[in-house]
N, C-alpha and C positions, 0 to 999 in steps of 0.2 A: 491467361494472366496477360496477352498482350492487347487485350480491349479493354484492361480495366481502367476505370474512371476513378480518379483519386479528387475525394471529394473534403470538405473542411473537417475539421475535428469532429465537430457536433455532430456531424452528419456519419463520421466514419466509425465512431465508438459512442453509440447511441444508449450504451446499457450505461457506461461510465459519467456519460454527461447527464444522462436523467438524475443520476445517485447525487452527484454534485450538486447539481442543481435543488434536489430534495433537501441535500444536507446543506445548503444554503453555503457551498463552497467554491462554485463556479465564478470564475474571475471573469465577469462582467462587469467593466466600470459604470455602466447604467445603472446597476441594481443594486449600488453598495450601499445607500441609505435603506433601502427597503430590506436587503438583508442584514443589514446590522437590528432592523425591528425586530423580523422572524427570529434569526438568533436569540434575543433576548425573550421572545415568547416560547421557544424551543426551551429555553433555559428554567424559563417560569414553569413550564409542563412536567419537568420532571425532578425540579427541586422537591418536591415533597418524598417522593421515592427515595431520592440518594440521602436525606436526612433521613428518613425512618432506617436504611438499612445503615448507615454509618454510625447511628445512635445504637441500634442493637448490636454492631459490630462491638462496639466500646464497651457496652456492656458484656459482653462474652468475653471481651478482653481482662476486663478488672475481673470476672469470673474467674480466671484462669482456665477457658474454655478455648483451646487453641483450634480444636477442629472446626465448632461452629464459627469462630473468626477466620479462620481459611475460608469456609465455604463461603462468608459474604464477601472477603476480599478478592477472591478470582472472579466473583458477576462486576462490583461496584468499579472495580480499577480499571479492566476495560472500559466499562461505561463511561467512565469519567473523562478516561482517556480518548475516545470518540469526540468529546467538546473540546479537548485542547486543542485535536486538529482544525478543529472550527475554529478557533479562535488563532492559531497558527498561520491558518488559510487567509485569514482575513487580515492578517498582520502583512503578511508575505503577497498581498491580492496582487499587489504593481509586478511582482515577479512573475507568479503565476501567469498573469495576464500576457505577457510576454512570452513565458513559456509555449501558451496556447498560439499565439499569433505566429510564431517561428514555425511549428507544426503547418498551421493553415496555410502561409508561404510557402514551406517546401513543397505539401501537397499539390499546391497548383503548379509548382514547377514541375513536378513529376509527371504532369499530365504531358509534357511534350519529351520525355523520353520514350527511347526506341528500344527494339529488340531486348536484348540480356539486363540491359539497366532496368526496364520496365520491369521484367520479371521478377529483379532482385528486389523493387522496392515494392512492389505486388505482394509479392511473396511474405515479406517483413511484415505488411501489415496485415496480412490476413492472419499470421501467426499471432499477434500482437491482440486481434480479436478472438482469436480461439483459448491462447492461454492466459493473456495479462488481463484480459476484460471476462470472458465469459468463464474458464477455470476459475479464475481468483474468485469471481460471483458466487460461484458453487460452493466454495470452502468457504463462505464468510455467511453464508445463508446455511450449512450444514451446522455450523457453530450457533448463530444467532436463535436458528429456529429449533434446535434441539431441545432447549427446554420446554418452550410452548408447545410442541407437537408430541414431544415424551408425556408431558402433564395430561394434554386432551387425551391420546390414547389411554393412557391409565385410568381417567376418569371414565371413559367409556366402557372399558373393561369391567371398570368396578361397578358402577351402575348396572352393568348388563347381566353380569355372570355370577354376580354374588349378591348373597342375601344381607348382610352385612357390610354396607356398601362405604367405604371412605373416599374422602376427597383430596384432591391433590393438587396443591398449588403451583405455579410455576418456578417459583423460586421461593422457599416458606420464609414467609415475614412475620412476627408476632403482631396480636393486634397490639398498636402502644398505647390504647386508652383502656386495656383492662390488662390483667395479672397472669390468668391461666392461658398459658400457650394453646390451648384446644381452641380458644377462640378465635383463633385465626380462621377456623371453618365455618362460623356463623353467618349466616346472610344478615344483613346484605354485605358485608366486608368481602367475603370470600370472593363474590362477584365483581365486585369493583376492582379489587387486587388482580384478578385475574386478567381482566380487560386493559387495567392500567398496565401491568408487565408485560402484555404483550405487545400492547401499542410501544414500550419502550423499547421490546426486542428488533423492532422493525426500524425505531432510529437507531440500534446498534447497527444493524446490517448496512443501512445507508450511508452512515460515516467512515464505515471500513470499507465500502467495497469503491467508493469515490477516490477519496484521498491516497490508499495505496495501490489502486488500480491505474492512478492519475500517473504516481511515481514510476511504476515501471513500462509505460508507455513512455514517458518523457526519455528515461535512460535507453530502451529498445530504438528509438528515433535519433537518438545520438549516435549509436553505433550504425544504423543505415547511415548518416550524414557521413561519417568517416568512409565507410565502404565505398558510396557512390563518387566520395570526392577522389579517392583514389582510382578508381576505375576512368574518373575524367581526365585525371593527368593523364592516364597510360592514352587515351582516345588521342587527347592535346599534342601528345610527341608522335603518334602515327600521322597527325593531320599535317597537310603542307602548309593550308592555307589557314591565316590566321592563328596561328599557331601561340604566339606570345602572349595574343589576348586571351584566349581559352585558358592560358597558363596563369595571368594575372586572374583571372575568374575563379581558378580553383584554389589560388591563395586565399581569397576574399571568402571563401567557402570554408578554408580550413580555417580562418580566423574566425567566422563567426560559428562556427560549430565549438568553438574552444569556451566561445564566449556563453553558448548555449549549456555547456555542462556546467559553468561557472554561474549559471543562474541555478539551474538545477541542485546543485551543492549548495545555494543562498536560499533556497526554497524548503527544503528537507532536512538540511543538517540537524534541525534541533530536534524536531519528531525524531530521526534515525537514534539519536542519542538518548533519548527517551523509552524508545523499543528497545533498546542494547538493554539498559534499565530492567526496564518493567519486564522484559521476556525471563530472565533470569530467574526472578522473583516468581512471575505466575507459572515457570514452568516447574519449578521447586515446592510452591505451595499446591498445586492440582495434584501434583503426584503425593504428597503427605496426605492431601485429603482424601484419594483413593485409596490408599493405602491402611489408614487408618480407621476408615469408615467399616461398620460391619457390614455394609453389603456393597455390591459393587454398582456405582454410578454410572451409568452408560455416557450421562450427561457430560461429567466431567473426563470421561475419556476421551470423548470429543473435544474437549476442550483442549487437552493436552495434545492431540494430533493438530488441532487447528492453531494452536500457540507458535508451530512450527513455521508456521507464515514466514516468522523471521529468515528463513530459508530463501524465500524468494527475494527480499531487497538485496542479500546478501549475494545471491544469484546473478540479480540483474548487474550489482554494482562489479563482481567478478568478470561479468560477459565485456562490461565497457572497459576494464582494465586492460583485458586480452585484447581487444579489437584495438585500444590505444597504444599496445604495445608491439602491434602487429603492424600498422601503418608505415613506420620507419621504412621497414622491409618493402612494401609495396610502394611508398615511393621511390625508393633506391631501385626497383626492379621496373621501372615504369617503361624504360627505354632512352632513357636521358642522352647514354653514350653514343648512340647514332645520329644524336642530333649536332649540327654544328654550330649553331649560333652562340655564341658566348654568352650573350645575356640570360638564355635559358640556362645554360650551364650556372651561371654564376648565381642562379635562384635556388638551385637545388641544395647545397649546402644548408641553408637557411630554413626551408621547409622539412629538411629531415632533422634539423636541430632541434626545430620546435616542436616536430612530433615524437621526438625524444624525451620528450618532459613528463613525468610520470602521471598518470590521469587516474586519479581515484576518489570515490565519493566516500567522506568521511561522517563520522558521527560527532557533532559540538565540535567540529574542527581538531580532531584528536585521534579517534579509532577509523580504521580505514577499514570499510565495510567490504569484506570478500569471504570465501569459502573457510579460510584459516580461523577468521573470526566467528561464523556458526560453529564449527566444530569446539572451540573454546568456550561458547556461551553453553552448547549443551555439557559438556564436562564441567562448567564451574556450576551448572542448575543442580546437577546430579551431585557434585561435591554438598551442594548446600540441604541438598534434600537428605543426604545421608548424617549431614552434620545437626539437622532438626530431629531425625529419627533417633538419633542417641540422645 
């Protein structure tokens, strides 16, 4: 770790950067107009599928077929949610660009760190690459690819081992041009819809990997900033030369850190509010569909497990809250009592007072994201599920 070279955001987190670029949400000011055009083209490419699913879902709802209504809603809800992320990221593109710029600035500064400070920074970035980037990508892919992979395997098994072979769609959608539901397996409608829904699965993956992964990276970077400026304060207190100058630099870094956290809040608070509501509904409807179906559908079981991704933003926000609550103690224990300079002693109460302000990431600027909220969401989802069954 002592020889670790800190690189810019796009070189450090290549998977997140790639998916953000593919989803048209990477906040590059030079590509704003092009991204707007590509976003429009992407929307046009999926509108027919969304229209078909919503129309069929409405027909099932009017026919009081709740099971099929939920079957469609569990797919179309997150799919549309992915494009809501794209719209929100474009709307908050300047704030997101400032977040990336701050990470790039800090990574450049970390290259001059030495000893344990450098190891702490390198270890934090490595953990982000493993958990926030690679781990999150695998979770989303397991969900997004479960539908096409299972459909492909079922088709291979059916046409290889069965005399009376049956076709399996990635997501069952009736042919809107006929009245017979079995016509959805006729050529070329079946083949076209199979490729179309496969393409849509990849759009789902890139939309969720990039946006949510970026949120986790930003939160963890804020925790790292707090940890490092507390250590910098300890080093300044032990230093005999330029002590006042170093402490002023720590205060400036503390101010930048809280501004950075405010940017995270501004960039993501709308989306956090949406997933707060959507997750409760999605958990409830998926469990209902699994219980009410005549056979166990592995795809929806995977969907239920992956929906618990609400755990990750709750965990990230809780970690930030805990780190912020710990900083007053770290500042107080920096060794200021052994310094005779009155100017420095007069600075300390202001640093401690600022760090005692509660730091929370909130949804809609109302609901604080933490582990208590996660438990509450799980309980509420189960209560709604019980109510639907009754």
